C-alpha positions in Angstrom: 0.0 0.0 0.0 2.8 2.4 0.9 4.4 1.8 -2.5 1.1 2.8 -4.2 0.9 6.0 -2.1 4.5 7.0 -2.9 3.8 6.4 -6.6 0.7 8.5 -6.5 2.6 11.3 -4.8 5.4 11.1 -7.4 2.8 11.2 -10.2 1.1 14.3 -8.7 4.5 16.0 -8.3 5.4 15.2 -11.9 2.1 16.5 -13.1 2.5 19.7 -11.1 6.1 20.1 -12.5 5.0 19.7 -16.0 2.0 22.0 -15.6 4.1 24.8 -14.1 6.9 24.5 -16.7 4.9 23.9 -19.9 1.4 25.5 -19.5 1.5 28.6 -21.8 -0.4 30.7 -19.3 2.7 31.0 -17.2 4.6 32.7 -20.0 8.4 32.5 -20.1 10.8 32.2 -17.2 13.4 34.8 -16.4 16.8 34.0 -17.8 20.3 35.3 -16.9 20.3 37.4 -20.0 17.1 39.1 -19.0 18.4 39.7 -15.5 21.4 41.5 -17.0 19.0 43.7 -18.9 16.9 44.4 -15.8 20.0 45.4 -13.9 20.1 48.6 -15.9 16.9 49.7 -14.2 17.2 51.7 -11.0 14.1 49.8 -9.8 16.0 46.5 -9.9 17.7 45.6 -6.6 19.7 42.7 -8.0 17.0 40.1 -7.4 13.6 41.8 -8.0 12.0 45.1 -8.9 11.1 47.3 -6.0 8.5 50.1 -5.3 9.6 53.6 -4.4 8.2 53.1 -0.8 8.5 50.0 1.3 5.5 47.8 0.4 4.6 45.0 2.7 1.3 43.0 2.8 -0.1 41.6 6.0 -0.7 38.1 4.8 1.0 35.6 7.1 0.3 32.4 9.2 -1.6 34.5 11.6 -3.9 36.3 9.2 -4.2 33.5 6.6 -6.8 31.3 8.3 -9.2 34.2 8.7 -8.6 35.3 5.1 -9.4 31.8 3.9 -12.5 31.6 6.0 -13.8 34.9 4.6 -13.3 33.6 1.1 -16.1 31.2 1.6 -18.4 33.6 3.5 -20.6 36.2 1.9 -19.6 35.2 -1.6 -23.1 36.1 -3.0 -22.6 39.8 -2.9 -19.1 39.8 -4.4 -20.6 39.1 -7.8 -23.8 40.3 -9.5 -26.8 38.0 -9.5 -26.9 38.1 -13.3 -24.2 38.8 -15.8 -23.5 42.5 -16.4 -24.4 43.3 -20.1 -22.0 45.2 -22.3 -23.0 47.7 -24.9 -22.2 46.3 -28.4 -19.5 48.1 -30.3 -20.9 50.7 -32.8 -18.3 51.4 -35.5 -20.3 54.3 -36.9 -20.1 56.3 -33.6 -16.5 55.2 -33.0 -15.3 56.3 -36.4 -16.9 59.8 -36.2 -15.1 62.8 -34.7 -11.7 61.2 -34.8 -10.1 64.5 -33.8 -11.8 64.2 -30.4 -10.5 61.7 -27.8 -13.0 58.9 -26.9 -12.9 55.7 -24.9 -14.7 52.5 -24.1 -14.3 50.8 -20.7 -14.9 47.0 -20.9 -14.9 46.3 -17.2 -12.0 45.8 -14.8 -8.9 47.3 -16.4 -9.7 47.0 -20.1 -9.8 50.2 -22.0 -10.1 51.1 -25.7 -8.8 54.6 -26.2 -8.9 56.6 -29.4 -6.4 59.5 -29.5 -5.3 61.4 -32.7 -7.4 58.9 -34.6 -5.3 56.0 -33.3 -6.8 53.0 -31.4 -5.0 52.1 -28.3 -6.0 49.1 -26.2 -4.8 48.9 -22.5 -4.6 45.7 -20.5 -6.9 43.7 -22.8 -7.8 40.9 -20.4 -11.1 39.8 -21.9 -11.0 36.2 -20.8 -13.7 34.6 -18.6 -11.5 33.6 -15.7 -8.9 35.8 -13.8 -7.4 32.7 -12.2 -6.7 30.4 -15.1 -4.1 28.3 -13.3 -6.1 28.0 -10.1 -8.4 25.0 -9.3 -11.1 27.6 -8.3 -12.2 29.9 -11.2 -12.6 33.6 -10.6 -15.4 34.2 -13.1 -15.9 37.4 -15.0 -19.1 39.4 -14.3 -20.0 39.5 -18.0 -20.5 36.6 -20.4 -18.8 35.9 -23.7 -16.3 38.8 -23.2 -13.7 37.2 -25.6 -16.2 37.9 -28.4 -15.6 41.6 -27.9 -12.2 41.2 -29.6 -13.9 40.0 -32.8 -15.8 43.3 -33.1 -13.0 45.7 -32.1 -11.6 48.1 -34.8 -8.0 47.6 -36.0 -5.8 48.2 -33.0 -2.8 50.5 -33.6 -1.2 49.5 -30.2 -1.7 47.4 -27.2 -0.2 48.6 -23.9 0.4 46.4 -20.9 0.9 47.7 -17.3 2.2 44.4 -15.7 1.9 40.6 -16.0 -0.8 39.7 -13.5 -3.5 37.3 -14.8 -6.3 39.9 -14.4 -4.4 42.1 -16.9 -2.4 39.8 -19.1 -4.4 36.9 -20.5 -3.1 34.2 -22.8 -6.4 33.6 -24.6 -7.0 37.3 -25.2 -3.5 38.0 -26.5 -3.6 35.0 -28.9 -6.9 36.3 -30.3 -5.5 39.8 -30.6 -2.3 39.0 -32.4 -3.7 39.3 -35.9 -5.2 42.7 -35.1 -2.1 44.3 -33.6 1.3 45.4 -34.8 2.7 47.4 -31.9 3.0 46.5 -28.3 4.2 48.9 -25.5 4.8 47.0 -22.3 6.3 47.3 -18.8 9.9 46.1 -18.5 9.9 42.3 -18.3 6.5 41.6 -19.9 8.0 41.0 -23.4 9.2 37.6 -22.5 5.6 36.4 -22.1 4.4 37.9 -25.3 7.4 36.5 -27.2 6.6 33.0 -25.9 3.1 33.4 -27.2 4.3 34.2 -30.7 4.6 38.0 -30.9 7.8 39.0 -32.8 10.3 40.9 -30.6 10.6 43.7 -33.2 6.9 44.6 -32.5 7.5 45.0 -28.7 8.9 48.0 -26.9 9.6 47.7 -23.2 9.5 50.7 -20.8 11.1 51.5 -17.5 9.6 54.2 -15.2 9.6 57.6 -16.9 10.7 56.1 -20.3 8.9 58.0 -23.1 8.4 57.2 -26.8 6.6 59.0 -29.6 3.9 57.1 -31.5 1.9 58.8 -34.3 2.3 62.3 -32.6 1.4 60.9 -29.2 4.0 61.0 -26.5 3.6 57.9 -24.3 5.3 57.8 -20.9 5.5 54.9 -18.5 4.9 56.1 -14.9 5.5 54.7 -11.4 2.9 52.9 -9.4 2.9 51.0 -6.1 2.3 47.3 -6.8 4.0 44.0 -7.8 4.0 41.4 -10.5 4.3 37.7 -11.2 2.6 34.7 -12.8 4.2 31.7 -11.2 5.9 30.4 -8.0 9.4 31.9 -8.8 8.8 35.1 -10.8 7.4 37.5 -8.2 8.4 41.1 -9.0 10.5 39.9 -12.0 8.7 42.3 -14.3 8.0 46.0 -13.6 4.5 47.5 -13.1 3.2 51.0 -13.7 0.8 53.4 -15.4 0.7 55.3 -18.7 0.5 59.0 -19.8 -0.6 59.9 -23.3 0.2 63.5 -24.4 -0.7 65.2 -27.6 -0.6 68.9 -28.6 -4.1 69.3 -27.3 -4.8 66.6 -24.8 -3.3 64.8 -21.8 -4.6 61.5 -20.4 -3.4 59.4 -17.4 -3.9 55.7 -16.7 -2.8 55.0 -13.1 -2.2 51.3 -13.3 -2.7 49.1 -10.3 -1.5 50.9 -7.3 -1.6 51.6 -3.6 -1.8 55.2 -2.5 1.6 57.0 -2.4 3.5 60.1 -3.3 4.0 59.1 -7.0 0.6 60.5 -7.9 1.7 64.0 -7.0 5.0 63.3 -8.8 3.2 62.2 -12.0 0.9 65.3 -11.8 3.9 67.6 -11.2 5.9 66.2 -14.1 3.3 65.4 -16.7 -0.1 66.8 -15.6 -2.7 68.2 -15.4 -4.9 65.6 -17.2 -8.2 65.8 -19.1 -9.0 62.2 -18.0 -7.6 60.0 -15.3 -8.4 56.3 -15.4 -7.8 55.5 -11.7 -7.6 52.1 -10.0 -10.6 51.5 -7.7 -11.3 48.0 -6.6 -10.0 44.7 -5.3 -8.7 46.3 -2.0 -8.4 44.8 1.5 -6.7 46.0 4.7 -4.3 43.0 4.4 -3.0 44.2 1.0 -3.8 47.9 1.3 -0.3 49.0 0.2 -0.9 47.6 -3.3 -4.5 48.6 -3.9 -6.1 51.9 -2.9 -9.4 52.3 -1.0 -11.9 54.2 -3.1 -11.5 57.3 -1.0 -7.8 57.2 -1.8 -8.6 56.9 -5.5 -10.4 60.3 -5.3 -7.4 61.7 -3.4 -5.0 60.3 -6.0 -7.0 61.9 -8.8 -6.7 65.2 -7.1 -3.0 64.7 -6.4 -2.3 64.0 -10.0 -4.3 67.0 -11.3 -7.0 64.9 -13.0 -10.0 67.0 -14.3 -12.4 64.1 -14.8 -11.7 60.8 -13.0 -12.9 57.4 -14.3 -12.8 54.5 -11.8 -11.4 51.3 -13.2 -10.3 47.9 -11.8 -13.9 47.1 -10.7 -17.0 45.7 -12.4 -15.0 42.7 -13.8 -14.0 40.1 -11.2 -14.4 39.2 -7.5 -10.7 39.4 -6.6 -11.3 40.8 -3.1 -13.7 40.3 -0.2 -15.8 43.5 -0.7 -19.1 43.5 -2.5 -19.0 44.2 -6.2 -20.7 47.5 -5.8 -18.6 48.8 -2.9 -15.8 50.4 -5.0 -18.2 52.5 -7.1 -20.5 53.4 -4.3 -17.6 54.7 -2.1 -15.8 56.4 -5.0 -18.9 58.4 -6.1 -19.7 59.4 -2.6 -16.2 60.6 -1.9 -15.9 62.4 -5.3 -19.1 64.3 -4.5 -17.7 65.4 -1.1 -14.4 66.5 -2.7 -16.2 68.1 -5.7 -14.2 65.9 -8.2 -15.7 65.6 -11.7 -16.2 61.9 -12.6 -17.4 59.7 -15.4 -19.1 56.3 -14.7 -20.1 54.8 -18.1 -21.7 51.5 -18.8 -19.4 48.6 -19.9 -19.0 49.0 -23.6 -20.4 52.6 -23.8 -18.5 55.1 -26.1 -17.5 58.2 -24.2 -16.3 61.4 -25.9 -14.2 64.2 -24.3 -16.5 66.8 -22.7 -19.5 64.5 -23.2 -18.7 62.2 -20.3 -21.3 59.8 -18.9 -22.3 59.9 -15.3 -24.9 57.1 -15.2 -25.5 55.1 -12.0 -26.2 51.9 -14.0 -25.0 49.6 -11.2 -27.9 50.7 -9.0 -30.3 48.8 -11.3 -28.4 45.5 -10.9 -28.3 43.1 -7.9 
């Protein structure tokens, strides 16, 4: 009997080893050559990338049992009772007024942005599951979201903030490859894209404050307070951050995943003010507060950065934290009203034009 048990254990270990090393979702491992490249970054400490401020999460043997217990309590309110519908893409509206910035938010952190007539797609995770390597799925609030890619216009560029599964999705990327020629990504993300079949020549990596011109748009990668990783051994082995898009007439900020810190004021001082700020708002908890803001801090970060109209993102997509699915937007809108911050809260899939921002409270009509 003992022999059979040992054999079963060895088989499970072998399956786990093969899964971790060969499943495409993990992307590519870090090599010595890549580490030499990363060592040119001031954010690289010799082993991993670091934040500007010390960033520690309070998840340990003492807090873990309570956290696991809460994962199975009150799950009902963390997701809507019925799938959240998304507005179908309307090419006639999208292709009009190309001189005017416009965007579509597709839930969580997926944004289609048109600037100078160019279509930019940020963090295009449109897959149905934010935990594709986990035995327990983290299901998206909207159904058939991968179908969105089929109806998107030609994409001039995809931009990636970091390599977490709720931002970088294998299925979405494979489906996007025929539609995209340019990829701007955080330092370290290119190894995953290359392993999925994207030519190196199409990819440009960014360190914090790096800037490149693209079709009369200056694109700058900005600091955030977060981390990265897709497997057991690659934590903080790629950088994370946000984006700023600057033209002769407009200035737009994408915060990226982030805890609240001084970098928002720094971004505003160096690159602001901004017509729009797409600000992280969701998936927070006191145990990992340093890497995800509370909604009230999202409002403060918008003000710090000099954002004229703030659009909350990183919510409405997945139940990645213990709060209810409506908590981020309810707290954000309440605080924004108190602080007199202009906001936009469009439906998922709705086209929004500059100075015609939507402030619908569509979530109040869903359970």
